[in-house]
N, C-alpha and C positions, 0 to 999 in steps of 0.2 A: 229527422224526417219532417218536412214542411207539408202540412195538411192543407189541401186546396179544395174549396167548394166553388162550383161554377154554375153560371146560368146563361143559357142561350136558347132562343126559341127554335132554332133549326136542328132537328134530331141528328142529321148527318154531321153537322159541324160540332155538335155537342159530343157525339161519340168520338170524333176525331180528337177533340181537345182532351177528353178523358184518357184516350190511348196515348196521346202525346205526353201529358203530365205523368202518367204512370210509367212511361218509358225512361224517365229521368230518375236515376237512383235515389236522389234525396228528396223527391217530390211524390206526393200521393194524393189522388183525387178521392176525397171522402164523401162527396155528395154532388149531385147534378140536378138542375132544375130547368124547366122550360119557360118559367116566368120569374120576374123579380119578386112578385108577391109570394110565390112558393118559397123562395130563398129566405125572405124576411120572416116567414112563419117558422122556418127551420132553425134559424140562427139563435133565438133566445134559449133554446134547450139543448143546443149542440155546440161543438167547438171546431174551429178551423183557424189556420194561421193567416191565410190570404183568400180573398174572394176574387175570382175571375168573372167579370161581368160584361155582357154585351150592352150596347147602348140603346138599341131599339128592339121592342118586343111586340110590335104590331099595334094597330089602332085600338085605342081604349085601354091599353095596358100601361102600367107604370114603366117609366123609362129607366135606363141604367143610371142616369144622373140623379133622378129622384130617389132611386134605391140607395145609391151611394151616400146621398145626403142623410137618409134615414139611418143607415148603418153607422156613419160617422157620428151622428147625433146621439146614438145609443151606446157609443163607446165600443163598437164592434171591431172586427179585424180590418186591416187595411184593404182597400178595394183597388184592384187593377182593372181598368177598362180595357177590353180587348174587342175591337170593332173594325168594321170596314169603312166607317165614317171618319173623315179627317177634315171637315170644314172648321173654320174658325169658331162658328157658333157651337158646334158639338164639343170642341176642345175646351172652350171657355166655360161652357155649362158644366162639364165634367170636373174641371179644375176647381171652379167655384163651389161645386158640391162637396169637395173634399177628397176626391179620388187621389190615391197615393201615386198612381201612374197611369199612362195612356199608351197603348200599343195598337198597331194595326194587325189584322189577322194574317197578313202575309209575312209576318216576322218569322225569321228562322227559329228553329227549335232552341238553339243555344241562346238566342236573344230573349226568347220568352222565359226560359228557365232562369236566366240571370235576372230578369225583371221580377220574377216571383221571389227569388232570393232577396233581391234588393228591397222589395215591398215588405217582406217579412222582417227585414232588419231595420225598418223604419226609414229607408231611403226613398227617393222619388224617381222611379224609372220612366223615361219618356222616349218614344221612338224618335229617330233623327228628324222625321218629317214634322212631328209635333214640336220638337225643340226649335226648329227653324221658325215655325209659325209664331210661337210664343216670343222668341227673341225679336222677330220683326215687329210684334206689337209693342215691345218695350222700346226698341230703337226708334220706331216711327209712331209715337203715340198720337200725333196730330192727324195722321191719316188712318189710324186703326179705328174701325167701326166699333161702336159700343154694342153690348149684348142686345139691347132693345132695337138698335138699328139693324143688326143682323137678323133678329127675329122678324122684324117688319119686312125686310127684303125676302126672307124665306117664305113668308106667307104670301107676299106679292107674287113670288115665283110659282106658287100653287094656283095662281089665277084669281085670288081674292080681290075684291074691290076695297077701297079705303075704308068703307063702312064695315065690311066683313072683317077686315084686319083689326079695326078698332074694337069690334065686338069680341074677337078672339083674345085680344090683349087686354081687354077691359080698360080701354082708354077712349079719348074722344077722337073724332076725325081730324081735328086740328093737330092733335099730338102725333097722329100717324103722318100727316103731311110734314110736320116738323122733322120727324125721324127721317123721312124720305129726302127732304131738302138737305139735311146734314150729310146723309149718305151720298147723295149726288155730288155735293161739294168735295167730299173726301175722295171720291172715286174719279172726280174730274169729268162728270157726264151731265147731260141735260134731260134725260128721259128715263122712264122705267126700263125700256128695252135695252138701252145702253148700260144702265146700272146692273141689270141682271146678267148681261153678257160679260161685263168686266168681273162681276162678283164670282161668276162660275169659272172664268179663266184663272182667277187668283185662288180658287178653292175656298172662297168665303162661304159659299152655299153649295148644296148638292146640285 
């Protein structure tokens, strides 16, 4: 039996995931949490084989990527990200944090069950969408935006000024302008509006 702990801030989604996991004969949901912080408090004195973790838990809360990094650093169980977010920035953040796998919430039950088994066995399950994104970044490194460039575009998309973006990323305005210039060149655009439009079309930002 593969023991699964899961964290998702939406009660209905969480209930659905527990029911889904428990419906698979060789899987068992042993704990559920509404925040990543609660999960991290539980892990040191309890055991599970795989963690199913959402990516976003709301303003001011630890993200799934941050929690994954903490779990991996402490030698905890493999973390499988299960989320609705599939932008390049989200995927790269999760992979760099050490997540064992990355699936979207619309994945079929069989795909999710097999991903949990794979993570428990030390393999790296990725949804087809995520696989394509990562392969594109490997195949086209010259046009793949860096994580900082993606972060900059994401904040610009939120309506922040260059100074506000600089403050959020703890860099100078000159650095922000440099990130934007590089992003424009890679996307083949000349303005913020064009950059955000292309980035959204390609799924680089939400």
